[in-house]
ROFIZA-612677 format. One record per residue: residue in three letters; residue number from 1; y, z, x of N, C-alpha, C in turn. Coordinates in steps of 0.2 Angstrom, whole numbers, plus 2048, in hexadecimal, padded with zeros to 3 digits. Atoms other than C-alpha are relative to their C-alpha. Example, Ala and Ser with C-alpha at 12.3 -4.5 7.8 and 13.67 -1.06 7.14 Angstrom:
<pts>
+-----+-----+-----+-----+-----+------+------+------+-----+-----+-----+
| res |   n | nyy | nzz | nxx | cayy | cazz | caxx | cyy | czz | cxx |
+-----+-----+-----+-----+-----+------+------+------+-----+-----+-----+
| ALA |   1 | 7FA | 800 | 804 |  7EA |  827 |  83E | 806 | 800 | 804 |
| SER |   2 | 7FA | 7FF | 7FC |  7FB |  824 |  844 | 805 | 803 | 7FC |
+-----+-----+-----+-----+-----+------+------+------+-----+-----+-----+
</pts>
This chain:
<pts>
+-----+-----+-----+-----+-----+------+------+------+-----+-----+-----+
| res |   n | nyy | nzz | nxx | cayy | cazz | caxx | cyy | czz | cxx |
+-----+-----+-----+-----+-----+------+------+------+-----+-----+-----+
| UNK |   1 | 802 | 807 | 800 |  717 |  D0D |  719 | 7F9 | 800 | 802 |
| UNK |   2 | 807 | 800 | 7FF |  705 |  D08 |  719 | 7FF | 7F9 | 803 |
| UNK |   3 | 801 | 807 | 7FD |  700 |  CFA |  725 | 7F8 | 7FF | 800 |
| UNK |   4 | 807 | 802 | 800 |  6EF |  CF2 |  723 | 7FE | 7FB | 806 |
| UNK |   5 | 802 | 804 | 7FA |  6E7 |  CEB |  733 | 7F9 | 7FF | 7FF |
| UNK |   6 | 807 | 802 | 800 |  6D7 |  CE2 |  732 | 7FD | 800 | 807 |
| UNK |   7 | 804 | 7FF | 7FA |  6CB |  CE7 |  740 | 7FB | 7FB | 801 |
| UNK |   8 | 805 | 805 | 7FF |  6C1 |  CD9 |  747 | 7FD | 802 | 807 |
| UNK |   9 | 803 | 7FE | 7F9 |  6B4 |  CDF |  755 | 7FF | 7FA | 804 |
| UNK |  10 | 802 | 805 | 7FB |  6B2 |  CD5 |  765 | 7F9 | 7FE | 7FF |
| UNK |  11 | 807 | 802 | 801 |  6A3 |  CCA |  764 | 7FE | 7FB | 806 |
| UNK |  12 | 803 | 804 | 7FA |  699 |  CC2 |  773 | 7FD | 7FA | 7FD |
| UNK |  13 | 803 | 806 | 802 |  694 |  CB0 |  772 | 7FB | 7FE | 806 |
| UNK |  14 | 804 | 802 | 7FB |  68C |  CAE |  783 | 7FF | 806 | 805 |
| UNK |  15 | 801 | 7FA | 7FB |  685 |  CBA |  791 | 7FC | 7FD | 806 |
| UNK |  16 | 803 | 803 | 7FA |  680 |  CB6 |  7A3 | 801 | 806 | 805 |
| UNK |  17 | 800 | 7FB | 7FB |  67D |  CC0 |  7B3 | 802 | 7FC | 807 |
| UNK |  18 | 800 | 802 | 7F9 |  682 |  CBE |  7C6 | 7FB | 805 | 803 |
| UNK |  19 | 804 | 7FB | 7FC |  679 |  CC9 |  7D3 | 802 | 807 | 7FE |
| UNK |  20 | 7FD | 7FA | 800 |  685 |  CD7 |  7D0 | 803 | 802 | 7F9 |
| UNK |  21 | 7FC | 7FF | 806 |  68D |  CD4 |  7BF | 7FD | 7FD | 7F9 |
| UNK |  22 | 802 | 802 | 807 |  68A |  CD2 |  7AC | 807 | 7FD | 7FE |
| UNK |  23 | 7FA | 804 | 803 |  696 |  CC5 |  7A4 | 7FF | 7FF | 7F9 |
| UNK |  24 | 800 | 801 | 807 |  69A |  CC3 |  792 | 806 | 7FC | 7FE |
| UNK |  25 | 7FA | 804 | 803 |  6A4 |  CB5 |  789 | 801 | 802 | 7F9 |
| UNK |  26 | 7FF | 7FE | 806 |  6AC |  CBB |  77A | 802 | 7FA | 7FB |
| UNK |  27 | 7FF | 806 | 805 |  6AF |  CB0 |  76A | 808 | 7FE | 801 |
| UNK |  28 | 7F9 | 802 | 7FF |  6C2 |  CB1 |  76E | 802 | 7FD | 806 |
| UNK |  29 | 7FF | 804 | 7FA |  6C0 |  CA9 |  77F | 800 | 805 | 806 |
| UNK |  30 | 800 | 7FB | 7FA |  6C1 |  CB9 |  78A | 7F9 | 800 | 803 |
| UNK |  31 | 806 | 7FF | 7FC |  6B5 |  CBB |  797 | 800 | 807 | 804 |
| UNK |  32 | 801 | 7F9 | 7FD |  6AF |  CCC |  79D | 7FB | 800 | 805 |
| UNK |  33 | 805 | 7FF | 7FB |  6A6 |  CD0 |  7AD | 800 | 808 | 802 |
| UNK |  34 | 800 | 7F9 | 7FF |  6A0 |  CE2 |  7B0 | 7FA | 801 | 805 |
| UNK |  35 | 805 | 7FE | 7FB |  696 |  CE9 |  7BF | 7F9 | 802 | 7FD |
| UNK |  36 | 806 | 7FD | 802 |  683 |  CEB |  7BC | 7FF | 807 | 802 |
| UNK |  37 | 800 | 7F9 | 7FD |  685 |  CFB |  7C6 | 802 | 805 | 7FA |
| UNK |  38 | 7FE | 7FB | 806 |  68D |  D03 |  7B6 | 7FA | 801 | 7FB |
| UNK |  39 | 806 | 800 | 805 |  67C |  D00 |  7AD | 7F9 | 800 | 804 |
| UNK |  40 | 806 | 7FF | 7FB |  66D |  D07 |  7B8 | 7FA | 7FC | 7FD |
| UNK |  41 | 806 | 803 | 802 |  660 |  D00 |  7AC | 800 | 7F8 | 801 |
| UNK |  42 | 7FF | 807 | 7FE |  667 |  CEE |  7AE | 800 | 7FF | 807 |
| UNK |  43 | 7FF | 801 | 7F9 |  66B |  CF0 |  7C0 | 7F9 | 800 | 803 |
| UNK |  44 | 806 | 7FF | 7FE |  659 |  CF5 |  7C3 | 7FA | 7FC | 7FD |
| UNK |  45 | 804 | 804 | 804 |  651 |  CE9 |  7B7 | 7FD | 7FA | 804 |
| UNK |  46 | 802 | 806 | 7FE |  646 |  CDA |  7BC | 804 | 7FA | 7FD |
| UNK |  47 | 7FC | 806 | 802 |  64E |  CC9 |  7BA | 7FD | 7FE | 7F9 |
| UNK |  48 | 803 | 801 | 807 |  641 |  CC6 |  7AB | 803 | 805 | 7FB |
| UNK |  49 | 7FE | 7FB | 805 |  646 |  CD6 |  7A2 | 808 | 7FF | 7FF |
| UNK |  50 | 7F8 | 801 | 800 |  659 |  CD3 |  7A6 | 801 | 7FB | 7FB |
| UNK |  51 | 7FF | 806 | 804 |  658 |  CC2 |  79E | 7FD | 801 | 7F9 |
| UNK |  52 | 803 | 7FF | 806 |  64E |  CC9 |  78F | 805 | 804 | 7FB |
| UNK |  53 | 7FB | 7FD | 804 |  65D |  CCD |  784 | 802 | 7FC | 7FA |
| UNK |  54 | 7FE | 804 | 806 |  664 |  CC9 |  773 | 807 | 803 | 7FD |
| UNK |  55 | 7FA | 7FD | 803 |  675 |  CCB |  76A | 7FE | 804 | 7FA |
| UNK |  56 | 801 | 7FC | 806 |  675 |  CD8 |  75C | 806 | 801 | 7FC |
| UNK |  57 | 7FA | 7FF | 804 |  681 |  CDA |  74E | 804 | 7FA | 800 |
| UNK |  58 | 7FC | 806 | 7FF |  686 |  CC8 |  74F | 805 | 800 | 806 |
| UNK |  59 | 7FD | 801 | 7F9 |  68C |  CCA |  761 | 804 | 806 | 801 |
| UNK |  60 | 7FC | 7FA | 7FE |  694 |  CDC |  760 | 7FC | 804 | 805 |
| UNK |  61 | 804 | 7FC | 7FB |  686 |  CE2 |  76B | 7FB | 7FC | 803 |
| UNK |  62 | 805 | 804 | 7FD |  679 |  CDD |  777 | 7FA | 805 | 801 |
| UNK |  63 | 806 | 7FB | 800 |  667 |  CE4 |  777 | 7FA | 7FD | 805 |
| UNK |  64 | 806 | 801 | 7FC |  659 |  CE4 |  784 | 7FA | 804 | 7FE |
| UNK |  65 | 805 | 7FC | 803 |  649 |  CE8 |  77B | 7FB | 803 | 806 |
| UNK |  66 | 804 | 7FE | 7FB |  63E |  CEA |  78B | 803 | 806 | 804 |
| UNK |  67 | 7FD | 7FB | 7FD |  64B |  CF5 |  793 | 803 | 806 | 7FC |
| UNK |  68 | 7FD | 7FB | 804 |  650 |  CFF |  784 | 807 | 801 | 801 |
| UNK |  69 | 7F9 | 7FF | 7FF |  662 |  CFC |  787 | 804 | 7FC | 7FB |
| UNK |  70 | 7FC | 804 | 805 |  670 |  CF7 |  77B | 807 | 801 | 803 |
| UNK |  71 | 7F9 | 800 | 7FE |  682 |  CF3 |  780 | 805 | 7FE | 7FB |
| UNK |  72 | 7FB | 802 | 805 |  691 |  CF2 |  775 | 805 | 7FC | 803 |
| UNK |  73 | 7FB | 804 | 7FD |  69D |  CE4 |  778 | 807 | 803 | 801 |
| UNK |  74 | 7FA | 7FC | 800 |  6AC |  CEF |  774 | 800 | 805 | 806 |
| UNK |  75 | 800 | 7FC | 7FB |  6A6 |  CFB |  781 | 801 | 7FD | 807 |
| UNK |  76 | 7FF | 804 | 7FA |  6A6 |  CEE |  78E | 807 | 7FE | 801 |
| UNK |  77 | 7F8 | 802 | 800 |  6B8 |  CE9 |  78A | 803 | 806 | 803 |
| UNK |  78 | 7FD | 7FA | 7FE |  6BD |  CFB |  78D | 7FE | 802 | 807 |
+-----+-----+-----+-----+-----+------+------+------+-----+-----+-----+
</pts>
């Protein structure tokens, strides 16, 4: 039997921070919060650099140019 499953990657629509966490809202309504401690470049960044991000791949990733940091939304879910 051959089963075809269409894979749809999780995509972020919004991003924000608390003092200790990175939060991401996904297009399906899920909200993810992960400790900044997991990402030393983000944890140690200035507020200006931390907030200088953009979605990449139509929301499948997040990029910080000044920090040279990229995060995959799928990796945040795992």
